[in-house]
N, CA, C and O atoms as a GROMACS GRO file, in nm:
protein
  428
    1MET      N    1   9.753   9.993   7.954
    1MET     CA    2   9.789  10.133   7.940
    1MET      C    3   9.893  10.174   8.044
    1MET      O    4   9.982  10.253   8.014
    2ILE      N    5   9.881  10.122   8.166
    2ILE     CA    6   9.976  10.158   8.272
    2ILE      C    7  10.119  10.124   8.230
    2ILE      O    8  10.213  10.200   8.257
    3ARG      N    9  10.135  10.011   8.164
    3ARG     CA   10  10.269   9.971   8.118
    3ARG      C   11  10.324  10.072   8.017
    3ARG      O   12  10.443  10.104   8.020
    4HIS      N   13  10.239  10.121   7.930
    4HIS     CA   14  10.283  10.219   7.830
    4HIS      C   15  10.316  10.353   7.894
    4HIS      O   16  10.411  10.421   7.853
    5VAL      N   17  10.237  10.392   7.994
    5VAL     CA   18  10.268  10.516   8.066
    5VAL      C   19  10.402  10.501   8.136
    5VAL      O   20  10.487  10.590   8.129
    6TRP      N   21  10.422  10.388   8.205
    6TRP     CA   22  10.547  10.363   8.277
    6TRP      C   23  10.666  10.370   8.182
    6TRP      O   24  10.768  10.432   8.214
    7THR      N   25  10.655  10.307   8.066
    7THR     CA   26  10.763  10.308   7.967
    7THR      C   27  10.791  10.451   7.920
    7THR      O   28  10.906  10.491   7.904
    8ALA      N   29  10.684  10.528   7.898
    8ALA     CA   30  10.700  10.666   7.850
    8ALA      C   31  10.766  10.756   7.954
    8ALA      O   32  10.826  10.857   7.919
    9LEU      N   33  10.757  10.719   8.081
    9LEU     CA   34  10.820  10.799   8.187
    9LEU      C   35  10.972  10.781   8.189
    9LEU      O   36  11.042  10.858   8.255
   10ARG      N   37  11.021  10.682   8.118
   10ARG     CA   38  11.163  10.652   8.104
   10ARG      C   39  11.235  10.636   8.239
   10ARG      O   40  11.329  10.710   8.269
   11PRO      N   41  11.190  10.540   8.319
   11PRO     CA   42  11.253  10.523   8.450
   11PRO      C   43  11.401  10.486   8.444
   11PRO      O   44  11.474  10.509   8.540
   12LYS      N   45  11.447  10.431   8.333
   12LYS     CA   46  11.590  10.399   8.320
   12LYS      C   47  11.676  10.526   8.321
   12LYS      O   48  11.794  10.522   8.353
   13GLN      N   49  11.615  10.638   8.286
   13GLN     CA   50  11.688  10.765   8.283
   13GLN      C   51  11.699  10.829   8.421
   13GLN      O   52  11.776  10.924   8.439
   14TRP      N   53  11.624  10.780   8.518
   14TRP     CA   54  11.621  10.842   8.650
   14TRP      C   55  11.754  10.831   8.723
   14TRP      O   56  11.781  10.911   8.812
   15ILE      N   57  11.836  10.736   8.687
   15ILE     CA   58  11.963  10.715   8.757
   15ILE      C   59  12.048  10.842   8.755
   15ILE      O   60  12.118  10.872   8.852
   16LYS      N   61  12.042  10.915   8.646
   16LYS     CA   62  12.124  11.038   8.638
   16LYS      C   63  12.070  11.148   8.730
   16LYS      O   64  12.142  11.244   8.758
   17ASN      N   65  11.946  11.135   8.775
   17ASN     CA   66  11.891  11.234   8.868
   17ASN      C   67  11.950  11.219   9.008
   17ASN      O   68  11.928  11.304   9.094
   18LEU      N   69  12.024  11.113   9.030
   18LEU     CA   70  12.089  11.095   9.160
   18LEU      C   71  12.204  11.194   9.181
   18LEU      O   72  12.261  11.202   9.290
   19PHE      N   73  12.238  11.269   9.077
   19PHE     CA   74  12.340  11.372   9.092
   19PHE      C   75  12.301  11.478   9.194
   19PHE      O   76  12.387  11.550   9.245
   20VAL      N   77  12.172  11.487   9.226
   20VAL     CA   78  12.131  11.585   9.328
   20VAL      C   79  12.191  11.551   9.465
   20VAL      O   80  12.195  11.637   9.553
   21PHE      N   81  12.238  11.428   9.483
   21PHE     CA   82  12.300  11.389   9.609
   21PHE      C   83  12.445  11.439   9.620
   21PHE      O   84  12.498  11.448   9.731
   22LEU      N   85  12.509  11.471   9.509
   22LEU     CA   86  12.651  11.506   9.512
   22LEU      C   87  12.686  11.624   9.602
   22LEU      O   88  12.782  11.614   9.679
   23PRO      N   89  12.614  11.735   9.595
   23PRO     CA   90  12.652  11.846   9.685
   23PRO      C   91  12.645  11.807   9.833
   23PRO      O   92  12.725  11.854   9.914
   24PHE      N   93  12.550  11.722   9.867
   24PHE     CA   94  12.537  11.680  10.006
   24PHE      C   95  12.647  11.582  10.045
   24PHE      O   96  12.695  11.582  10.158
   25ILE      N   97  12.687  11.499   9.950
   25ILE     CA   98  12.796  11.406   9.976
   25ILE      C   99  12.926  11.482   9.996
   25ILE      O  100  12.997  11.461  10.094
   26PHE      N  101  12.958  11.572   9.902
   26PHE     CA  102  13.083  11.647   9.911
   26PHE      C  103  13.081  11.750  10.023
   26PHE      O  104  13.186  11.787  10.075
   27GLY      N  105  12.962  11.797  10.060
   27GLY     CA  106  12.951  11.889  10.171
   27GLY      C  107  12.942  11.819  10.305
   27GLY      O  108  12.926  11.883  10.410
   28GLN      N  109  12.951  11.689  10.302
   28GLN     CA  110  12.945  11.604  10.422
   28GLN      C  111  12.818  11.631  10.503
   28GLN      O  112  12.822  11.635  10.626
   29LYS      N  113  12.708  11.647  10.433
   29LYS     CA  114  12.579  11.673  10.498
   29LYS      C  115  12.478  11.563  10.470
   29LYS      O  116  12.364  11.571  10.516
   30LEU      N  117  12.517  11.461  10.395
   30LEU     CA  118  12.421  11.360  10.351
   30LEU      C  119  12.361  11.282  10.466
   30LEU      O  120  12.242  11.251  10.464
   31PHE      N  121  12.439  11.250  10.566
   31PHE     CA  122  12.389  11.165  10.672
   31PHE      C  123  12.333  11.241  10.792
   31PHE      O  124  12.310  11.185  10.898
   32VAL      N  125  12.311  11.371  10.771
   32VAL     CA  126  12.232  11.448  10.867
   32VAL      C  127  12.087  11.416  10.832
   32VAL      O  128  12.045  11.442  10.719
   33SER      N  129  12.011  11.360  10.924
   33SER     CA  130  11.882  11.299  10.892
   33SER      C  131  11.788  11.389  10.812
   33SER      O  132  11.731  11.344  10.713
   34PHE      N  133  11.772  11.513  10.852
   34PHE     CA  134  11.679  11.598  10.778
   34PHE      C  135  11.733  11.632  10.639
   34PHE      O  136  11.655  11.655  10.547
   35ARG      N  137  11.864  11.637  10.623
   35ARG     CA  138  11.923  11.661  10.492
   35ARG      C  139  11.901  11.542  10.400
   35ARG      O  140  11.873  11.559  10.282
   36LEU      N  141  11.915  11.422  10.453
   36LEU     CA  142  11.893  11.301  10.374
   36LEU      C  143  11.749  11.295  10.326
   36LEU      O  144  11.723  11.256  10.212
   37ILE      N  145  11.656  11.332  10.411
   37ILE     CA  146  11.516  11.336  10.371
   37ILE      C  147  11.496  11.442  10.263
   37ILE      O  148  11.430  11.416  10.162
   38ASP      N  149  11.551  11.561  10.284
   38ASP     CA  150  11.537  11.669  10.186
   38ASP      C  151  11.589  11.630  10.049
   38ASP      O  152  11.522  11.649   9.948
   39VAL      N  153  11.709  11.574  10.047
   39VAL     CA  154  11.770  11.542   9.918
   39VAL      C  155  11.699  11.423   9.853
   39VAL      O  156  11.693  11.415   9.730
   40SER      N  157  11.647  11.332   9.931
   40SER     CA  158  11.572  11.220   9.875
   40SER      C  159  11.442  11.268   9.811
   40SER      O  160  11.405  11.224   9.702
   41VAL      N  161  11.373  11.358   9.880
   41VAL     CA  162  11.251  11.415   9.823
   41VAL      C  163  11.285  11.496   9.698
   41VAL      O  164  11.211  11.490   9.600
   42ALA      N  165  11.394  11.570   9.701
   42ALA     CA  166  11.436  11.646   9.583
   42ALA      C  167  11.463  11.553   9.465
   42ALA      O  168  11.427  11.585   9.351
   43ALA      N  169  11.526  11.440   9.490
   43ALA     CA  170  11.554  11.344   9.383
   43ALA      C  171  11.424  11.290   9.324
   43ALA      O  172  11.413  11.276   9.202
   44VAL      N  173  11.327  11.259   9.408
   44VAL     CA  174  11.198  11.209   9.360
   44VAL      C  175  11.127  11.317   9.278
   44VAL      O  176  11.073  11.289   9.171
   45LEU      N  177  11.128  11.440   9.329
   45LEU     CA  178  11.064  11.550   9.255
   45LEU      C  179  11.132  11.574   9.121
   45LEU      O  180  11.067  11.604   9.021
   46PHE      N  181  11.263  11.561   9.119
   46PHE     CA  182  11.338  11.579   8.994
   46PHE      C  183  11.302  11.469   8.894
   46PHE      O  184  11.292  11.495   8.774
   47CYS      N  185  11.284  11.346   8.942
   47CYS     CA  186  11.242  11.237   8.855
   47CYS      C  187  11.103  11.262   8.798
   47CYS      O  188  11.078  11.237   8.680
   48LEU      N  189  11.011  11.312   8.882
   48LEU     CA  190  10.877  11.345   8.835
   48LEU      C  191  10.881  11.454   8.728
   48LEU      O  192  10.814  11.444   8.625
   49LEU      N  193  10.960  11.557   8.754
   49LEU     CA  194  10.972  11.667   8.658
   49LEU      C  195  11.033  11.619   8.527
   49LEU      O  196  10.984  11.653   8.420
   50ALA      N  197  11.139  11.541   8.536
   50ALA     CA  198  11.204  11.490   8.415
   50ALA      C  199  11.107  11.404   8.334
   50ALA      O  200  11.102  11.415   8.212
   51SER      N  201  11.031  11.318   8.401
   51SER     CA  202  10.936  11.233   8.331
   51SER      C  203  10.826  11.315   8.265
   51SER      O  204  10.784  11.284   8.153
   52GLY      N  205  10.780  11.419   8.333
   52GLY     CA  206  10.681  11.507   8.272
   52GLY      C  207  10.735  11.575   8.147
   52GLY      O  208  10.665  11.591   8.048
   53CYS      N  209  10.861  11.615   8.154
   53CYS     CA  210  10.926  11.678   8.037
   53CYS      C  211  10.949  11.577   7.925
   53CYS      O  212  10.934  11.611   7.807
   54TYR      N  213  10.985  11.454   7.959
   54TYR     CA  214  11.000  11.349   7.857
   54TYR      C  215  10.868  11.328   7.784
   54TYR      O  216  10.864  11.319   7.661
   55LEU      N  217  10.760  11.320   7.859
   55LEU     CA  218  10.629  11.302   7.797
   55LEU      C  219  10.593  11.421   7.708
   55LEU      O  220  10.544  11.402   7.597
   56MET      N  221  10.618  11.542   7.756
   56MET     CA  222  10.587  11.662   7.677
   56MET      C  223  10.669  11.662   7.548
   56MET      O  224  10.617  11.694   7.441
   57ASN      N  225  10.796  11.628   7.558
   57ASN     CA  226  10.881  11.620   7.440
   57ASN      C  227  10.830  11.514   7.342
   57ASN      O  228  10.829  11.536   7.221
   58ASP      N  229  10.789  11.400   7.395
   58ASP     CA  230  10.734  11.295   7.309
   58ASP      C  231  10.609  11.342   7.237
   58ASP      O  232  10.586  11.306   7.122
   59LEU      N  233  10.528  11.422   7.304
   59LEU     CA  234  10.408  11.477   7.240
   59LEU      C  235  10.444  11.572   7.126
   59LEU      O  236  10.388  11.563   7.017
   60PHE      N  237  10.539  11.662   7.152
   60PHE     CA  238  10.579  11.757   7.049
   60PHE      C  239  10.645  11.688   6.930
   60PHE      O  240  10.628  11.731   6.816
   61ASP      N  241  10.719  11.583   6.956
   61ASP     CA  242  10.797  11.517   6.850
   61ASP      C  243  10.733  11.390   6.796
   61ASP      O  244  10.798  11.316   6.722
   62ARG      N  245  10.608  11.363   6.830
   62ARG     CA  246  10.550  11.233   6.795
   62ARG      C  247  10.545  11.206   6.645
   62ARG      O  248  10.559  11.091   6.605
   63LEU      N  249  10.527  11.306   6.562
   63LEU     CA  250  10.522  11.283   6.418
   63LEU      C  251  10.660  11.247   6.362
   63LEU      O  252  10.673  11.152   6.286
   64SER      N  253  10.762  11.324   6.400
   64SER     CA  254  10.897  11.293   6.352
   64SER      C  255  10.950  11.166   6.417
   64SER      O  256  11.021  11.088   6.352
   65ASP      N  257  10.918  11.144   6.545
   65ASP     CA  258  10.961  11.021   6.611
   65ASP      C  259  10.897  10.898   6.547
   65ASP      O  260  10.956  10.790   6.545
   66GLY      N  261  10.776  10.915   6.494
   66GLY     CA  262  10.708  10.804   6.428
   66GLY      C  263  10.780  10.754   6.304
   66GLY      O  264  10.760  10.641   6.262
   67ARG      N  265  10.864  10.839   6.246
   67ARG     CA  266  10.941  10.800   6.126
   67ARG      C  267  11.082  10.753   6.160
   67ARG      O  268  11.156  10.709   6.072
   68HIS      N  269  11.119  10.762   6.286
   68HIS     CA  270  11.255  10.724   6.328
   68HIS      C  271  11.259  10.574   6.359
   68HIS      O  272  11.166  10.521   6.419
   69PRO      N  273  11.367  10.506   6.317
   69PRO     CA  274  11.370  10.360   6.337
   69PRO      C  275  11.366  10.315   6.484
   69PRO      O  276  11.311  10.209   6.512
   70VAL      N  277  11.420  10.392   6.576
   70VAL     CA  278  11.420  10.353   6.717
   70VAL      C  279  11.311  10.426   6.795
   70VAL      O  280  11.236  10.364   6.871
   71LYS      N  281  11.303  10.557   6.776
   71LYS     CA  282  11.207  10.637   6.852
   71LYS      C  283  11.063  10.602   6.818
   71LYS      O  284  10.972  10.631   6.897
   72SER      N  285  11.040  10.541   6.704
   72SER     CA  286  10.904  10.503   6.665
   72SER      C  287  10.846  10.395   6.756
   72SER      O  288  10.726  10.371   6.755
   73ARG      N  289  10.932  10.331   6.835
   73ARG     CA  290  10.885  10.228   6.930
   73ARG      C  291  10.838  10.287   7.062
   73ARG      O  292  10.782  10.216   7.145
   74ARG      N  293  10.861  10.416   7.083
   74ARG     CA  294  10.816  10.480   7.206
   74ARG      C  295  10.663  10.480   7.209
   74ARG      O  296  10.599  10.487   7.104
   75PRO      N  297  10.604  10.473   7.328
   75PRO     CA  298  10.458  10.461   7.337
   75PRO      C  299  10.378  10.571   7.268
   75PRO      O  300  10.277  10.542   7.204
   76VAL      N  301  10.421  10.696   7.279
   76VAL     CA  302  10.345  10.805   7.217
   76VAL      C  303  10.361  10.801   7.065
   76VAL      O  304  10.263  10.814   6.993
   77ALA      N  305  10.483  10.785   7.017
   77ALA     CA  306  10.508  10.783   6.873
   77ALA      C  307  10.441  10.664   6.805
   77ALA      O  308  10.395  10.675   6.691
   78SER      N  309  10.434  10.551   6.874
   78SER     CA  310  10.374  10.432   6.816
   78SER      C  311  10.222  10.431   6.826
   78SER      O  312  10.156  10.348   6.763
   79GLY      N  313  10.166  10.521   6.905
   79GLY     CA  314  10.022  10.526   6.921
   79GLY      C  315   9.969  10.437   7.033
   79GLY      O  316   9.849  10.430   7.056
   80LEU      N  317  10.059  10.368   7.103
   80LEU     CA  318  10.017  10.284   7.215
   80LEU      C  319   9.969  10.366   7.333
   80LEU      O  320   9.887  10.321   7.413
   81LEU      N  321  10.020  10.489   7.344
   81LEU     CA  322   9.976  10.582   7.446
   81LEU      C  323   9.919  10.704   7.374
   81LEU      O  324   9.991  10.776   7.305
   82GLN      N  325   9.791  10.724   7.390
   82GLN     CA  326   9.722  10.833   7.320
   82GLN      C  327   9.770  10.969   7.369
   82GLN      O  328   9.802  10.987   7.487
   83ALA      N  329   9.774  11.065   7.277
   83ALA     CA  330   9.824  11.198   7.309
   83ALA      C  331   9.751  11.264   7.426
   83ALA      O  332   9.817  11.322   7.511
   84PRO      N  333   9.617  11.258   7.435
   84PRO     CA  334   9.552  11.323   7.549
   84PRO      C  335   9.592  11.262   7.684
   84PRO      O  336   9.604  11.333   7.783
   85VAL      N  337   9.612  11.131   7.687
   85VAL     CA  338   9.654  11.065   7.811
   85VAL      C  339   9.796  11.108   7.847
   85VAL      O  340   9.825  11.138   7.963
   86ALA      N  341   9.884  11.112   7.747
   86ALA     CA  342  10.021  11.155   7.770
   86ALA      C  343  10.025  11.300   7.817
   86ALA      O  344  10.103  11.336   7.905
   87MET      N  345   9.940  11.384   7.759
   87MET     CA  346   9.935  11.525   7.798
   87MET      C  347   9.887  11.539   7.943
   87MET      O  348   9.940  11.620   8.018
   88MET      N  349   9.788  11.460   7.981
   88MET     CA  350   9.736  11.465   8.118
   88MET      C  351   9.844  11.423   8.218
   88MET      O  352   9.864  11.490   8.320
   89PHE      N  353   9.913  11.314   8.189
   89PHE     CA  354  10.019  11.268   8.279
   89PHE      C  355  10.134  11.368   8.284
   89PHE      O  356  10.190  11.393   8.390
   90SER      N  357  10.170  11.423   8.169
   90SER     CA  358  10.278  11.521   8.165
   90SER      C  359  10.245  11.643   8.251
   90SER      O  360  10.326  11.686   8.332
   91ALA      N  361  10.126  11.697   8.232
   91ALA     CA  362  10.085  11.815   8.309
   91ALA      C  363  10.079  11.783   8.458
   91ALA      O  364  10.122  11.864   8.541
   92ALA      N  365  10.027  11.666   8.492
   92ALA     CA  366  10.016  11.628   8.633
   92ALA      C  367  10.154  11.614   8.697
   92ALA      O  368  10.176  11.660   8.809
   93LEU      N  369  10.246  11.550   8.627
   93LEU     CA  370  10.380  11.530   8.683
   93LEU      C  371  10.454  11.662   8.699
   93LEU      O  372  10.520  11.685   8.801
   94ILE      N  373  10.445  11.748   8.599
   94ILE     CA  374  10.512  11.878   8.607
   94ILE      C  375  10.450  11.962   8.720
   94ILE      O  376  10.521  12.026   8.797
   95PHE      N  377  10.317  11.962   8.728
   95PHE     CA  378  10.249  12.038   8.834
   95PHE      C  379  10.286  11.984   8.972
   95PHE      O  380  10.317  12.061   9.062
   96LEU      N  381  10.284  11.851   8.987
   96LEU     CA  382  10.319  11.791   9.117
   96LEU      C  383  10.461  11.825   9.159
   96LEU      O  384  10.487  11.856   9.275
   97SER      N  385  10.554  11.818   9.063
   97SER     CA  386  10.693  11.842   9.098
   97SER      C  387  10.721  11.989   9.128
   97SER      O  388  10.791  12.020   9.224
   98LEU      N  389  10.669  12.077   9.047
   98LEU     CA  390  10.693  12.220   9.068
   98LEU      C  391  10.602  12.280   9.172
   98LEU      O  392  10.636  12.381   9.235
   99GLY      N  393  10.485  12.220   9.192
   99GLY     CA  394  10.388  12.272   9.288
   99GLY      C  395  10.405  12.215   9.427
   99GLY      O  396  10.329  12.250   9.517
  100SER      N  397  10.501  12.129   9.446
  100SER     CA  398  10.524  12.071   9.577
  100SER      C  399  10.564  12.180   9.675
  100SER      O  400  10.638  12.272   9.640
  101PRO      N  401  10.515  12.172   9.798
  101PRO     CA  402  10.551  12.275   9.897
  101PRO      C  403  10.702  12.281   9.924
  101PRO      O  404  10.754  12.386   9.964
  102ILE      N  405  10.772  12.170   9.903
  102ILE     CA  406  10.916  12.174   9.930
  102ILE      C  407  10.998  12.202   9.805
  102ILE      O  408  11.120  12.213   9.814
  103ALA      N  409  10.933  12.215   9.689
  103ALA     CA  410  11.007  12.239   9.565
  103ALA      C  411  11.080  12.373   9.569
  103ALA      O  412  11.185  12.388   9.507
  104GLY      N  413  11.026  12.469   9.640
  104GLY     CA  414  11.088  12.601   9.644
  104GLY      C  415  11.177  12.625   9.763
  104GLY      O  416  11.232  12.734   9.778
  105THR      N  417  11.194  12.526   9.848
  105THR     CA  418  11.280  12.546   9.965
  105THR      C  419  11.423  12.515   9.932
  105THR      O  420  11.450  12.437   9.840
  106SER      N  421  11.513  12.573  10.003
  106SER     CA  422  11.654  12.545   9.980
  106SER      C  423  11.706  12.456  10.092
  106SER      O  424  11.664  12.466  10.207
  107ALA      N  425  11.798  12.369  10.054
  107ALA     CA  426  11.853  12.276  10.153
  107ALA      C  427  11.971  12.335  10.212
  107ALA      O  428  12.034  12.274  10.299
   0.00000   0.00000   0.00000
């Protein structure tokens, strides 16, 4: 089951979340130690939030995705990851990312 959860989180998509580093790079603030920590934590939180949203979307679209030639291979659409488990992980990831004490701070 862990493998199916991991696949559903779509870690290959996380690379685009590295865009959160761009303002710090262009603002020449990236290598200020506390800024590097802040932006790294922000990137991790953004990955958690995105994965929670991916799971939620997979739950909403599981019936139509089940009829799609490619999307039907996704864990939720294929039934390899049960909807209640996906819902629990989605809620937990969204709560963790948005409920983090540093999620509301500005860098």
